[in-house]
N, C-alpha and C positions, 0 to 999 in steps of 0.2 A: 540812259547815259548819264552814268557815272561821273564824276569829272568833270564832265565839260565838254569830253569827248569820243564821239562813237570809235568802236572798234571796228576795220573794216574788215577783220578776220574773228569775229566771232560765231557766224554759225558754217565758216568753213571746217569741211572734215580735217581731221586731227593729220593726215598723211600730207594733204596739201601745207598745211602749218607748220610742218616737220619738213618739206624739202623748200618752201618759202624760206625757214629758216636758216640749213644748208646752206644759199644759195646767196642769202644778205651775207651771211660769217663768211663764205669764201671770198665774196668782191669786200668786202672788210678789210679781209685778210692780206688780198691781193695788193689791194691799194696800201696797206702798213708796208709789205716786205717791197714793194717799187721805190714808198715815200726813204725806205732805210736804206736803198742800194744808191740813190740818187745823194742821199746827203750822207752817202758813208766817209770816211777818209780818204783820203788820195795817196798812194804810192807814185814813187819814182821805179822803173823796170829796163832796164836796155835791154833792146833786141835788135834782130836782126828782120827785117818785113820780106816774108818769103812768097805771098800770096796775097790779093787781097781781093775782094767779092762785095755782091750784093744780094742780100736775101732776100725775096718775097712771097710774102704766104696771101693765100685769100684763101675767102671764107665769104663766098656768095658773092653777094657784091660787093665787101668789106677787102679794099687791096693793103697792106701792110709790107713796108720792106726796112731793111737797117743795113748800113755796113758792114763787112766782114772783114778782119785783118789777120791773117795768119802769119804767126812769127815764129821762130827757131827755139819759143818759150810756153807758150800756149796762145791760144784765137779770142782775138776783142772784137766786143763788136764796138762800132765807131757813127753813138748818136746824138742827138742833140739834148743839153740836159739843163733844166731849167735852174735847178737850182745852185745848180754852179755857176750859169750864167752863158752858158756853151751854146752858141747857135751857128757855129762854122764847120760843121761835122762832113760836107761837101767838099771846102777846099781842104779839108785835112787829109782827106781820104785821095784827092785831086793830088798832092804835094807828099803822097807816100809813095818810095819806089822802091821797087824788091831789090834785095841785095844789099839795101841801104839800111844801118845801122841807125838807130834812134833811142832815147829817151822818151819812154812815155809818161805821161801823169795818167794813171788809172784809178779810178773808183769800182768800187760793186763786187757783186758776189760772183765766184763762178756756180753755177750747178749744171752739172749735167743729165739731170734725170730733166729738166724745164729748156734746156736750150738754154741757156740763160748767160751770156758771156761780162767778166769785166768788162768797163768803159771806156775807152781813149775822151781824157779831156783836152789835152795838148801835145804833141809830139816836137822833139826840137831835134833834129838830125846830127849825127855824132860826126866830127871830122877824120879822116880816116889818119891814124898814126902815120906821125913822118918817118920816111926809112932811112937807115942807117948806113 
């Protein structure tokens, strides 16, 4: 017991230590990526909503869901964001109408490999242009 702290992995096989290290590194990297996405700069995008849905994933007893918004430009997710102070995802999802144009404040990154979408922070309807 050097330095006053026991090493719980001192007697573990090398392969276990390697797997443990990789899992720990993966958790740390995933947390860093998620923090970076939630804290990324906000951008305004003008889109027309084409459809909306709720995506549900189940892993054993764990159920996770998020709102998805399909537009003429790209697909977005609509989830709460602690770092941006956004806690009204359900309200925004309920207000979005198919065929309506919106200015969306979005942040985050699109990763097709991880099925990760940019997140909607706010949605402002665009008034139709006046006819001449």
